[in-house]
N, CA and C atoms as an extended XYZ file, in Angstrom:
195
Properties=species:S:1:pos:R:3:atomname:S:1:resname:S:1:resid:I:1 pbc="F F F"
N       -88.134      -55.141     -103.976 N   MET     1
C       -88.896      -53.977     -103.575 CA  MET     1
C       -90.222      -54.433     -102.966 C   MET     1
N       -90.724      -53.599     -102.054 N   LYS     2
C       -91.936      -53.975     -101.340 CA  LYS     2
C       -92.844      -52.761     -101.148 C   LYS     2
N       -94.069      -53.039     -100.722 N   VAL     3
C       -95.027      -51.968     -100.448 CA  VAL     3
C       -94.414      -51.007      -99.430 C   VAL     3
N       -94.530      -49.712      -99.706 N   GLY     4
C       -94.003      -48.688      -98.819 CA  GLY     4
C       -92.655      -48.144      -99.239 C   GLY     4
N       -91.961      -48.813     -100.176 N   ASP     5
C       -90.666      -48.320     -100.643 CA  ASP     5
C       -90.838      -47.059     -101.483 C   ASP     5
N       -89.946      -46.096     -101.273 N   LEU     6
C       -89.885      -44.895     -102.090 CA  LEU     6
C       -89.086      -45.242     -103.342 C   LEU     6
N       -89.668      -44.972     -104.512 N   VAL     7
C       -89.016      -45.344     -105.769 CA  VAL     7
C       -88.979      -44.170     -106.740 C   VAL     7
N       -88.080      -44.287     -107.696 N   MET     8
C       -87.958      -43.327     -108.779 CA  MET     8
C       -88.182      -44.088     -110.081 C   MET     8
N       -88.934      -43.476     -110.982 N   TRP     9
C       -89.170      -44.071     -112.296 CA  TRP     9
C       -87.991      -43.696     -113.175 C   TRP     9
N       -87.331      -44.671     -113.766 N   ILE    10
C       -86.117      -44.402     -114.526 CA  ILE    10
C       -86.348      -44.398     -116.031 C   ILE    10
N       -87.606      -44.338     -116.432 N   VAL    11
C       -87.974      -44.226     -117.843 CA  VAL    11
C       -88.468      -42.796     -118.064 C   VAL    11
N       -88.124      -42.189     -119.163 N   THR    12
C       -88.512      -40.802     -119.418 CA  THR    12
C       -90.009      -40.682     -119.647 C   THR    12
N       -90.654      -39.790     -118.902 N   ASP    13
C       -92.070      -39.495     -119.062 CA  ASP    13
C       -92.302      -38.073     -118.582 C   ASP    13
N       -92.603      -37.185     -119.492 N   ARG    14
C       -92.783      -35.778     -119.134 CA  ARG    14
C       -94.167      -35.481     -118.576 C   ARG    14
N       -95.088      -36.455     -118.619 N   GLU    15
C       -96.465      -36.224     -118.190 CA  GLU    15
C       -96.702      -36.549     -116.717 C   GLU    15
N       -95.838      -37.337     -116.083 N   HIS    16
C       -96.074      -37.783     -114.714 CA  HIS    16
C       -94.855      -37.518     -113.846 C   HIS    16
N       -95.060      -37.615     -112.536 N   GLY    17
C       -93.966      -37.435     -111.597 CA  GLY    17
C       -92.987      -38.584     -111.649 C   GLY    17
N       -91.807      -38.382     -111.109 N   CYS    18
C       -90.793      -39.421     -111.156 CA  CYS    18
C       -90.541      -40.063     -109.801 C   CYS    18
N       -91.106      -39.549     -108.705 N   LEU    19
C       -90.957      -40.142     -107.386 CA  LEU    19
C       -92.309      -40.602     -106.866 C   LEU    19
N       -92.311      -41.769     -106.232 N   GLY    20
C       -93.561      -42.277     -105.690 CA  GLY    20
C       -93.329      -43.388     -104.690 C   GLY    20
N       -94.418      -43.921     -104.168 N   ILE    21
C       -94.388      -44.986     -103.175 CA  ILE    21
C       -95.109      -46.205     -103.726 C   ILE    21
N       -94.488      -47.372     -103.559 N   ILE    22
C       -95.124      -48.621     -103.991 CA  ILE    22
C       -96.322      -48.887     -103.086 C   ILE    22
N       -97.498      -49.086     -103.710 N   VAL    23
C       -98.723      -49.328     -102.943 CA  VAL    23
C       -99.271      -50.739     -103.133 C   VAL    23
N       -98.763      -51.475     -104.143 N   ASP    24
C       -99.232      -52.843     -104.376 CA  ASP    24
C       -98.181      -53.604     -105.172 C   ASP    24
N       -98.031      -54.889     -104.855 N   VAL    25
C       -97.121      -55.774     -105.569 CA  VAL    25
C       -97.912      -57.004     -105.975 C   VAL    25
N       -97.916      -57.328     -107.275 N   THR    26
C       -98.713      -58.433     -107.809 CA  THR    26
C       -97.841      -59.337     -108.670 C   THR    26
N       -97.928      -60.661     -108.485 N   PRO    27
C       -97.160      -61.567     -109.355 CA  PRO    27
C       -97.581      -61.407     -110.816 C   PRO    27
N       -96.609      -61.507     -111.710 N   ARG    28
C       -96.888      -61.436     -113.147 CA  ARG    28
C       -97.358      -62.806     -113.630 C   ARG    28
N       -98.488      -62.854     -114.279 N   ALA    29
C       -99.031      -64.114     -114.789 CA  ALA    29
C       -98.155      -64.639     -115.923 C   ALA    29
N       -97.809      -65.906     -115.857 N   PHE    30
C       -97.064      -66.615     -116.897 CA  PHE    30
C       -95.632      -66.114     -117.077 C   PHE    30
N       -95.149      -65.250     -116.195 N   GLU    31
C       -93.784      -64.731     -116.288 CA  GLU    31
C       -93.186      -64.645     -114.890 C   GLU    31
N       -91.870      -64.626     -114.828 N   ARG    32
C       -91.208      -64.395     -113.543 CA  ARG    32
C       -91.283      -62.919     -113.190 C   ARG    32
N       -91.238      -62.651     -111.905 N   GLY    33
C       -91.214      -61.266     -111.465 CA  GLY    33
C       -92.562      -60.777     -110.976 C   GLY    33
N       -92.605      -59.491     -110.729 N   MET    34
C       -93.784      -58.860     -110.145 CA  MET    34
C       -94.169      -57.615     -110.932 C   MET    34
N       -95.433      -57.248     -110.784 N   TYR    35
C       -95.905      -55.945     -111.234 CA  TYR    35
C       -96.014      -55.057     -110.002 C   TYR    35
N       -95.650      -53.793     -110.162 N   TYR    36
C       -95.709      -52.834     -109.067 CA  TYR    36
C       -96.694      -51.729     -109.407 C   TYR    36
N       -97.513      -51.364     -108.428 N   SER    37
C       -98.374      -50.189     -108.548 CA  SER    37
C       -97.750      -49.110     -107.682 C   SER    37
N       -97.581      -47.919     -108.267 N   VAL    38
C       -96.899      -46.829     -107.575 CA  VAL    38
C       -97.798      -45.603     -107.563 C   VAL    38
N       -97.950      -45.010     -106.379 N   LEU    39
C       -98.648      -43.741     -106.258 CA  LEU    39
C       -97.597      -42.649     -106.379 C   LEU    39
N       -97.639      -41.925     -107.509 N   TRP    40
C       -96.651      -40.881     -107.782 CA  TRP    40
C       -96.950      -39.641     -106.968 C   TRP    40
N       -95.954      -38.785     -106.788 N   TYR    41
C       -96.087      -37.595     -105.948 CA  TYR    41
C       -97.176      -36.636     -106.440 C   TYR    41
N       -97.524      -36.721     -107.735 N   ASP    42
C       -98.552      -35.828     -108.276 CA  ASP    42
C       -99.958      -36.427     -108.207 C   ASP    42
N      -100.106      -37.577     -107.521 N   GLY    43
C      -101.414      -38.189     -107.329 CA  GLY    43
C      -101.812      -39.215     -108.368 C   GLY    43
N      -101.001      -39.423     -109.390 N   VAL    44
C      -101.296      -40.402     -110.438 CA  VAL    44
C      -100.900      -41.790     -109.951 C   VAL    44
N      -101.744      -42.789     -110.198 N   LEU    45
C      -101.441      -44.165     -109.844 CA  LEU    45
C      -100.884      -44.881     -111.071 C   LEU    45
N       -99.644      -45.321     -110.986 N   GLY    46
C       -99.029      -46.102     -112.069 CA  GLY    46
C       -99.243      -47.574     -111.800 C   GLY    46
N       -99.709      -48.316     -112.800 N   LYS    47
C      -100.005      -49.735     -112.635 CA  LYS    47
C       -99.148      -50.570     -113.569 C   LYS    47
N       -98.911      -51.795     -113.185 N   GLN    48
C       -98.193      -52.802     -113.968 CA  GLN    48
C       -96.798      -52.332     -114.389 C   GLN    48
N       -96.116      -51.666     -113.472 N   LEU    49
C       -94.722      -51.307     -113.707 CA  LEU    49
C       -93.857      -52.507     -113.346 C   LEU    49
N       -92.741      -52.670     -114.027 N   VAL    50
C       -91.843      -53.792     -113.762 CA  VAL    50
C       -90.570      -53.282     -113.096 C   VAL    50
N       -89.834      -54.192     -112.464 N   LYS    51
C       -88.636      -53.849     -111.699 CA  LYS    51
C       -87.640      -53.026     -112.515 C   LYS    51
N       -87.500      -53.331     -113.786 N   GLU    52
C       -86.532      -52.648     -114.646 CA  GLU    52
C       -86.871      -51.176     -114.871 C   GLU    52
N       -88.103      -50.771     -114.571 N   GLU    53
C       -88.529      -49.380     -114.747 CA  GLU    53
C       -88.383      -48.551     -113.478 C   GLU    53
N       -88.055      -49.218     -112.361 N   LEU    54
C       -88.033      -48.538     -111.065 CA  LEU    54
C       -86.678      -48.666     -110.390 C   LEU    54
N       -86.352      -47.662     -109.575 N   MET    55
C       -85.146      -47.705     -108.759 CA  MET    55
C       -85.534      -47.276     -107.354 C   MET    55
N       -85.206      -48.108     -106.363 N   ARG    56
C       -85.510      -47.761     -104.977 CA  ARG    56
C       -84.610      -46.618     -104.538 C   ARG    56
N       -85.187      -45.620     -103.871 N   VAL    57
C       -84.438      -44.463     -103.402 CA  VAL    57
C       -83.845      -44.776     -102.045 C   VAL    57
N       -82.536      -44.529     -101.905 N   GLU    58
C       -81.823      -44.779     -100.654 CA  GLU    58
C       -81.070      -43.524     -100.243 C   GLU    58
N       -80.736      -43.430      -98.966 N   ASP    59
C       -79.931      -42.291      -98.509 CA  ASP    59
C       -78.450      -42.577      -98.763 C   ASP    59
N       -77.568      -41.689      -98.328 N   GLU    60
C       -76.140      -41.815      -98.590 CA  GLU    60
C       -75.520      -43.059      -97.977 C   GLU    60
N       -76.113      -43.599      -96.923 N   GLU    61
C       -75.585      -44.777      -96.258 CA  GLU    61
C       -76.244      -46.059      -96.742 C   GLU    61
N       -77.033      -45.985      -97.793 N   GLY    62
C       -77.666      -47.160      -98.362 CA  GLY    62
C       -78.976      -47.548      -97.714 C   GLY    62
N       -79.483      -46.710      -96.811 N   ARG    63
C       -80.775      -46.996      -96.190 CA  ARG    63
C       -81.866      -46.380      -97.028 C   ARG    63
N       -83.013      -47.025      -97.028 N   GLN    64
C       -84.158      -46.476      -97.765 CA  GLN    64
C       -84.596      -45.182      -97.120 C   GLN    64
N       -84.872      -44.171      -97.950 N   SER    65
C       -85.345      -42.877      -97.436 CA  SER    65
C       -86.818      -42.926      -97.138 C   SER    65
């Protein structure tokens, strides 16, 4: 996943939106992988999200929406 991708949060949270756009990607210190910052549709900025918490949104043909 990269900056600009439309993503869905796949963890249950009734307080925030579930769709957003990745606005920053940062390497995780001392671990493999990345942290993602996502601007949710309701204006909340989610920080330090990991790949396992996000799903990239694609259209029916597998292209990113």
